[in-house]
C-alpha positions in Angstrom: -179.4 52.6 263.2 -182.6 50.0 263.5 -182.9 48.3 259.6 -185.5 45.9 258.9 -186.8 43.8 256.5 -188.7 46.3 254.0 -186.4 49.5 254.4 -186.2 51.3 251.6 -183.6 53.8 250.8 -185.0 57.4 249.1 -183.0 59.7 246.7 -184.3 63.0 247.1 -187.7 61.5 248.1 -187.8 58.7 245.6 -187.6 54.9 246.5 -184.6 53.0 245.1 -184.1 49.2 244.8 -183.2 48.3 248.5 -181.3 44.8 250.0 -181.2 44.5 253.6 -178.1 43.2 254.8 -178.2 44.0 258.6 -179.6 45.9 261.1 -177.0 48.7 260.2 -176.4 48.4 256.5 -178.5 48.8 253.7 -177.4 48.5 249.8 -179.2 50.9 247.3 -179.5 50.7 243.8 -177.7 54.2 242.9 -178.5 55.0 238.7 -175.8 56.8 236.8 -178.6 59.8 236.0 -178.5 60.1 239.7 -175.3 61.3 239.8 -175.2 62.5 236.5 -174.5 66.5 237.5 -172.6 67.9 240.3 -174.8 69.1 243.4 -176.6 67.5 246.2 -178.7 65.0 247.1 -180.9 64.0 250.5 -180.9 60.3 251.1 -183.4 59.0 253.6 -184.6 55.8 254.8 -188.2 54.8 255.1 -189.1 52.2 257.5 -192.5 50.3 257.3 -195.2 50.2 259.8 -195.6 49.6 262.6 -193.5 51.8 263.9 -192.0 52.7 261.3 -191.4 56.3 259.0 -188.7 57.8 257.3 -185.4 58.9 258.8 -183.6 62.6 259.5 -182.0 63.5 255.7 -178.4 63.1 254.9 -176.5 65.2 252.3 -174.7 63.6 249.8 -172.3 65.7 247.7 -171.9 64.7 243.8 -168.6 66.2 242.4 -168.4 67.0 239.2 -166.2 64.6 237.1 -162.7 66.1 235.8 -161.9 65.1 232.2 -158.8 62.7 232.2 -155.3 64.3 231.4 -152.3 62.7 230.1 -149.0 64.3 232.0 -146.6 63.0 229.8 -145.7 65.3 227.2 -142.3 63.7 225.9 -140.3 60.4 225.9 -137.0 59.4 226.4 -134.8 58.5 223.1 -133.6 54.6 222.7 -131.6 52.7 220.3 -131.6 49.3 218.4 -131.3 46.6 220.6 -131.8 48.4 224.2 -134.5 47.8 226.3 -137.0 50.3 227.0 -139.3 50.8 229.8 -141.6 54.1 230.3 -145.1 54.6 232.2 -147.1 57.3 230.9 -148.9 59.4 233.4 -152.6 60.0 233.1 -155.2 61.7 235.7 -158.8 62.7 236.2 -161.6 60.9 234.6 -163.6 58.2 236.4 -160.4 55.5 236.9 -159.5 53.3 236.3 -157.9 54.4 232.5 -157.6 52.5 229.8 -154.7 53.4 227.3 -154.4 53.1 223.4 -152.6 54.0 220.3 -154.9 56.8 218.9 -152.7 57.1 215.7 -149.3 56.0 214.1 -147.3 53.2 215.6 -144.6 52.7 218.4 -141.2 51.5 217.5 -141.0 48.2 216.2 -141.5 45.4 219.2 -142.5 48.0 221.7 -145.7 47.6 223.2 -148.2 49.7 224.9 -150.4 48.0 228.0 -153.8 48.8 228.1 -154.3 49.0 231.8 -151.1 50.6 232.9 -149.9 52.7 230.1 -146.6 51.0 230.2 -144.6 51.5 226.9 -141.9 48.3 227.1 -140.0 46.1 224.9 -136.5 46.0 223.1 -136.3 48.0 220.1 -135.7 46.0 216.9 -132.4 47.0 215.1 -134.7 47.7 212.0 -135.7 50.9 213.7 -132.0 52.4 214.1 -132.0 56.0 212.8 -135.7 56.6 212.7 -138.2 58.6 215.1 -141.8 56.9 216.0 -144.3 59.8 215.8 -148.1 58.2 217.3 -150.8 59.4 219.9 -151.9 57.9 222.5 -155.5 58.1 224.2 -156.6 57.6 227.4 -160.1 56.6 228.1 -161.9 56.7 231.4 -164.6 54.5 232.9 -167.6 56.5 233.2 -171.0 55.6 231.6 -170.3 58.2 228.5 -166.3 57.6 228.3 -164.2 60.4 228.2 -161.0 60.4 226.4 -158.2 62.7 225.9 -154.9 62.5 222.8 -151.6 63.4 223.6 -149.0 63.6 220.5 -145.7 61.9 221.4 -142.4 60.6 220.0 -139.6 58.3 220.5 -136.4 58.6 218.4 -134.5 55.5 218.0 -130.6 56.7 217.7 -128.2 54.8 215.0 -124.9 55.3 217.6 -126.6 53.8 220.7 -127.1 55.9 223.9 -124.1 56.6 225.4 -123.9 57.2 229.1 -126.1 59.5 231.4 -123.3 60.1 234.0 -123.1 64.0 233.3 -124.9 66.9 234.4 -123.2 69.7 232.1 -124.6 73.6 232.7 -127.4 74.8 230.2 -127.7 71.5 228.3 -129.4 68.3 228.3 -126.4 66.4 226.7 -125.5 63.4 228.6 -128.9 63.0 230.2 -131.9 60.7 229.6 -134.7 63.5 228.6 -137.7 62.5 230.8 -141.6 64.0 231.5 -144.5 63.2 233.9 -144.1 59.4 234.5 -142.0 56.3 235.5 -139.0 55.2 233.9 -137.0 51.9 234.7 -133.2 52.0 234.9 -130.6 50.7 236.6 -127.2 52.1 238.2 -124.7 49.7 236.5 -121.7 49.5 236.0 -119.8 50.2 239.2 -119.8 53.4 240.8 -122.3 54.5 237.9 -124.5 57.7 238.4 -127.5 58.3 236.0 -128.5 62.2 235.5 -132.2 62.6 233.8 -133.2 66.2 233.0 -136.7 67.5 232.2 -138.3 71.2 231.5 -140.2 73.1 234.5 -142.1 76.0 235.4 -141.6 78.1 238.0 -144.0 77.7 240.5 -145.1 74.2 240.1 -144.4 71.7 242.5 -142.6 68.8 241.5 -142.5 65.3 243.4 -139.5 63.0 242.3 -139.6 59.1 243.9 -137.3 56.0 243.5 -138.8 52.5 243.9 -135.7 50.4 244.7 -136.1 48.6 247.9 -140.1 49.0 247.0 -139.9 47.7 243.7 -141.5 44.5 242.8 -140.4 42.7 239.5 -141.6 39.3 239.6 -145.0 39.3 241.9 -143.6 38.2 244.6 -143.6 40.9 247.3 -142.1 39.0 250.0 -138.7 39.2 248.0 -136.8 42.2 247.4 -135.8 42.6 243.5 -133.0 45.5 244.6 -130.5 46.2 246.4 -130.0 50.0 245.1 -129.7 52.1 248.1 -130.3 55.3 246.5 -129.3 58.9 247.0 -131.6 61.4 245.1 -130.8 65.1 244.2 -132.5 67.9 242.4 -130.3 70.2 240.4 -130.8 73.7 238.5 -129.8 74.3 235.1 -126.1 75.3 236.1 -125.9 71.7 237.8 -126.2 73.2 241.5 -127.8 71.1 244.2 -131.1 72.1 244.9 -132.1 69.8 247.3 -131.7 66.0 247.9 -133.2 62.9 249.8 -131.6 59.9 251.1 -134.1 57.5 252.9 -137.8 57.8 253.1 -137.3 56.3 256.6 -134.0 56.1 257.5 -133.2 52.7 258.5 -136.5 51.3 257.3 -137.3 52.4 253.7 -133.7 52.9 251.6 -136.1 54.4 248.6 -135.8 58.2 248.2 -138.4 61.0 247.7 -138.5 65.0 247.2 -142.0 65.6 247.7 -144.0 68.8 246.4 -140.8 70.9 245.9 -141.6 74.5 244.3 -139.5 75.2 241.2 -137.5 78.6 241.6 -137.4 79.5 237.5 -138.9 78.0 234.1 -136.5 76.0 232.3 -134.5 73.1 232.7 -133.6 71.0 235.7 -131.5 67.9 236.4 -132.2 64.6 238.5 -129.2 62.9 239.6 -129.2 58.9 240.9 -126.5 57.3 242.7 -126.1 54.2 245.3 -125.1 55.3 248.8 -122.4 53.1 248.6 -120.9 53.9 245.4 -122.0 50.5 244.2 -123.4 49.8 240.8 -124.1 46.3 239.0 -127.3 45.5 236.6 -129.3 44.4 239.4 -129.4 47.7 241.2 -132.3 48.4 239.6 -134.9 51.1 240.0 -137.6 53.1 239.0 -137.9 56.8 238.8 -141.5 58.3 238.7 -141.7 62.1 238.1 -145.0 64.2 238.6 -145.3 68.5 238.0 -142.6 68.9 235.3 -144.0 70.3 231.8 
C-alpha cells in the first residue's frame, strides 16, 4: 500500500470522509445507511495526481443482522433469605445487549444488571410463599435498536430449598431446575454433590461448563477465588451417566467442560457437579454455564 495525504476511500464508487494514518492505513467514515442492507460493497482507494489513480476493488460483505434472542426459558426457585445468582443468556442483534424489565417485578431485594443480565441478591423474607411473574427485555445496540421479551417467573418457597444432592429417575425433585444461562452455587458441606436438571430436545447440542479455577469474584485475576476441582457429569432421565469431564486441560485447568453433546431424546436431563477430592466447604464456589437446552 502507498497511501498519501489526500487518499480517499470510495464506497461503491462514492467518496467517504477519509483520515490518513500511515502509508499502509486509512480510516474512513462509513455510515449506517451504507451497511443497512445485507449484500456486498466495492471498496477502492483513490490517490490524487501526480502518479495517482484508483486501486483495484475489494469486496466488503454485509451480513444480515439477526434479531436478539433470549435463550433462558426458566429460572430456578429460591427461598426467603437465600442468596440468588443467575445470569440470563442472550445472543443475536448488534452487541452488546442491554437488559431491563419489560413488565412485572422481581422478588424483593433482587436486581437485574442492565449490562450483564445477572439477577442477583438476597431474597427478602417478606416474599416467602410468593411467585414473582415478570418479563425481561433484551435490547441490542443497533442504530435502530431491536428488542425481544421473555416471560419468566421466580418462585420463593416457604419451607426453604432443601438439598439438591439427589438424582431420582423420571423426576426433577431434589434438583435445581435450570435453563440456558449461568448459575452460581457452591459445593458445601463436606462431601456435597449438586444436581441440576433441565429440559432438552433430541438432537440439540448442549454445552455445559464449570467456572471455578477461572472464577473472578473480586476483579483481581491474579488471586484464585475458588479451589473447587470439579467433576462434571451429564445424566439421562434414569440417572445413568451419558458423558463426563474432569479437567479441561489436565494439570493446568481444573474446571470441567462438556461441549456440543448431542442429546439423544427429548425430556429431562441431569447435571451432577462434585469435587474431585470429595471435599466441600462454602468457599468452593462455582458457576455453571448451560447452553442448548430448552
